[in-house]
N, C-alpha and C positions, 0 to 999 in steps of 0.2 A: 641435554634438554633441547627440544626443537624450537627454533624461533620462526615466526611467520611475518610476512611483509604486509602491513596495513595499506589499504588502497584509498581510504578516506581520512582526511585530516581531522583531528579532534576539534570540536566546536566549542566556543566559549559561551554560546547561547543555546538553550535547549531547543533542539530541532522540532519543527512541526511535522506532523504526518501528512501524507499526500492528500488526505481528505480535507485539508485546510486550504488547498490551492484554489485560485479563482480564475475565471475567464470573463472578461468584460465586467469585472467587479461583482460577478455572481459566482457563488461556490460551484466548482466543477461537478460535484455529485448532483446538485440541483439541476444543472443544465442537462445532464444525462437523464435524469428522472423525467424532466419535462419532455425531452425528445421521445422518450419511451412510452408516452401516454397514448400515442396514436400510431397506427400502422403507416408504412411508407405511402400506401395509396391514399390514406386519409390526409396526410400532410400535403401530398401533391394536389389533392382536391381543394384543400384550404388555400394553397397558393394560387390555384387556378381561379378560385372565386374572388380572391383579393385582386388578382391581376385584371379580371373582368370588370370589377367595380372601378378600379383605377383607370382602365381604358375608357370607360363610359364617361369619366369626368374630364380627363386631360388628353384623351386620344392616343395616337400612335407613339408619342413621346414616352408614354408609360412603359413601352417595351424596352427602352434603352437601358435602364438600370440592370435588368436581368442579364443582358448580353455583356455589359461591362463587367459584371461580377464573374460570369463564367470565363470571360477572356482573362481577367486578372488571376483567377484560380489556376487556369492552364499555364499561363506564363510563370506564375510563382512556382508551380510544381516542376516545370522544366528547369528553371534557374537553380532550384535546390538539387534536382537530380543530376545536373551537370556541375554541381559544386561551385556555382557562381555566387551563391549566398548560403549562409549557414542554415542547417535544418534545425528548427526549434524543437522538434520531437526527439532530437538526439542529445539535447542538453543533459548533462549529468550521467551519460552512459559510460560505464567502465568497460573499455574495449579490451577485455581479456577474460580468462576464466577465473572466477572467484568463488570463495566459500566463506563460511562464518566461523570465526573463532574469537571469543571475547577476551579482552586484556585482563591482566591481574590487577591487584590493588595499586601496583606501581605504574600501571599504564603500559606494561610490557606484554607483547604477544608471544606467548611461549607455553609449553606444556602439552598435555595430551589433548587430542581433538574432542569436540563436544564437551567442553570443560565445565559446563554448569547446567543446572536444571532449567528446562524451558517449559512453560505452560502456555498452550495455545487455546484461545478462546474465540469461538465462532458464534456470531449472533445474526439472525436474519428475520425478515418479515416479507409477507407476500399479500398483495391486495387483489382479491378476486371479485371486486365490485365493478359493474360496467361504467360507473362514473369516475373511476380512476382516482386522481388526486382529490376529487370532490366527494369521495365516499365518506360517510359518517365515521369519525374517529381517526381517519388516516392522517390528517394534518396534525392533530394533537399527538398522535403516536410519534410522528416524525419530529415534532417540536421537542417532545420529551427526550427522545433519543439524542437529538442534537445537543440539548442541554447537558445530558449525562456524558456525551462524548467530549464536550468542551471541559467539563469538570474533571474527567479522568485524565485528560491531557495536562491540565493545569496542576493537578495533584498527583502526577505520575509517580514521584518518589514515595509518596504516602501509600499508594496502592501497589508498589513494586511493578508498575507497568514499564516496559522498555520504551522510552520516548522515541517517536519516529516510526513506530511499528504499526500504528493503526491504519489499516488498508481497506477501503470499501470496494465492493465488487457488485456487478450486475450479473445475476445467474441467467445467462442467455441459453437458448436451445430448447426451453420447455414450451414457449409460445412466442408469437411474433411481437407482442407488445405487453406492457405491464409486467416486466420481468421481476422476479424475486430479487430482493436486495440482501446483501450479506456483508458483514464487517468482520475482519480478522484482527485480533489483538494478541500481543505476546507479553507474558508476564514472567518475572523471575521465579515466582513460586505460587502455589495455589492459595496460600494464606492471604496474599495481597489481593487476589481475585475475590476471595470470599469477603474480604473487608469492603471492597467496592460493592459487592452484591448486597451487603447489609447496611450500606450507607443510606442516610435519610433520603437523598434524591432518588436513588434507585427504588427504595421502599415506597416512596410516594407514587412513583410510576406504576409499581406493582399494585398498589391499592386502587389507583384509578382504573387499571385494566380489570382487576378482579370485580370491581363494582359495576363496570359497564360492559362486561364481556358478552352478556346476552344481546346487547345492541350491535355487536360487531362480529357476527359469525362469518363475515366476508374477509376478515383479516386473520392471517396465519402468522404466528410468531414462534421462534425456536432458538435454542442455543446448544452448543456442544463444547465440551472441555476435554483436552488431551494433555496429560501430564507426562513429559518426557524426561526421564532421569539422566544424569551424567552419562555420556557415552552412547546414548540411544536416540540421537537426532542428527540431521545434517541439512545443509543447504548448499546448492551449487547453482551458479549463474554464469552465463556466457553472453557478452555484449549487452549487458543489462544495467539499467540504472538501479541504484539501491532500492529494493522493494521487500516487503514482508519482513522476515527475520533479517535479511540483508540490510534493511533500513533501520533496524533497531539499534539503539545506543544505550550505554550505561554511564551514569555520572560517576566520576572519580575525582576526589579531592587529593591532589598530590602532596606528599610529605616532603619531597625534594624536587629540585629543578629537573625538567625532562624536556630536552629540545627547546622549543620556543615557549614552553609552559613553565611558569614559576611555582615554587613551593607555596602551598596554600590556595592555589587557584583550583576551581572546580571546572572540569571540562567534560563534555559528552563524547565518549569514545565509541566509534562504530566497530562492529565486529567483522566487517568485510575485509578479507585478506586474499592475497595471491594464492591460488590453489593449483598452479600448473605443475608443481613439483612437490616432493615430500609426501607426508602422510595424507594431506588433503587432496591429493591427486585422484584418489579412487574412493568409491563409496565405502569399501571395507576399511580404508584408512580413516576416513572421516568419522566413522562410527566405532573405531578401535576394535574391529572384528578380529577374531582369532579362529584357529582351526583350519579345516580343509579348504574353506572358501576365502580365506583372508587374502591370498595373493592371486586370486583368479584373474584380475585385470592385468597382471604383469605381462602376460603373453599377448596382450592386445596393443597394437600400435596406438600411441596417444598423439593426436594432431595438435594438442594444445601446448605441449612442452615449449615450443618456440613461438607460440602465437601471442600477439599482444605484448604489453609491457607492464611491469609492476610500477613504473614511474608515472602513474596516472591518477594520483591523489586529487580528489575534487573537494 
């Protein structure tokens, strides 16, 4: 039986997803959403107008803060680039090649790759109104989604959601501003997802939408579901912080002592493991492929075999 080396220590507290992080006390997704409401030229014009008003009140001294800020940002970037100060954007990065393999009921990382069913849920919305955040219904839609998102994280075990896996995205490339938003969630099975879909909070949101849909033709909503059976999925990451399926955890209540964990304790185990060697080294191995293409990567040099370290638990 193949054993795998975990790269993230089990947590005694249920981990929060990245969408719960804050900047200056404000949820990061909200900061990104606000920035996305205006084009770069519009933001520059707003700044120019504010600077002009300030200059008319206090004179040339109003120019000082902008120069100080730019100077600070340049010095800060140079210090980080020269490794004189830590890079906050590198926090939590696992500096090696990793993949996903979930532990068994004993908290052991072993067995065949892609060892459990995974259900991927994508849900998104797009605002096509010129008023952006001020468009009719957009704020209420966002509030309802935030409430459901909070509820599903708090009741993750009830819905068979993998804690830590909820990941928000801005779908860029379609237009310069007002990007479509998308959230990806990973479930243990489709039954848990269906239970969430039929829960009262989600049904209330649906009833609100169905009642007022004629008033909101400018709002697009959608979702997609993908059910991946055992042996039919993979995840591979290089120099990456845990994200997506790699950030997903499963709760395990141990029946006997295991390392620093005591019998009877519940811990949340990450599926992120070292994939530089063994079955997880190739796509075919990660998906338990067989036949003529199973060993197609063996003839290709692998630069990751000696890259990084498995002793990087975070």
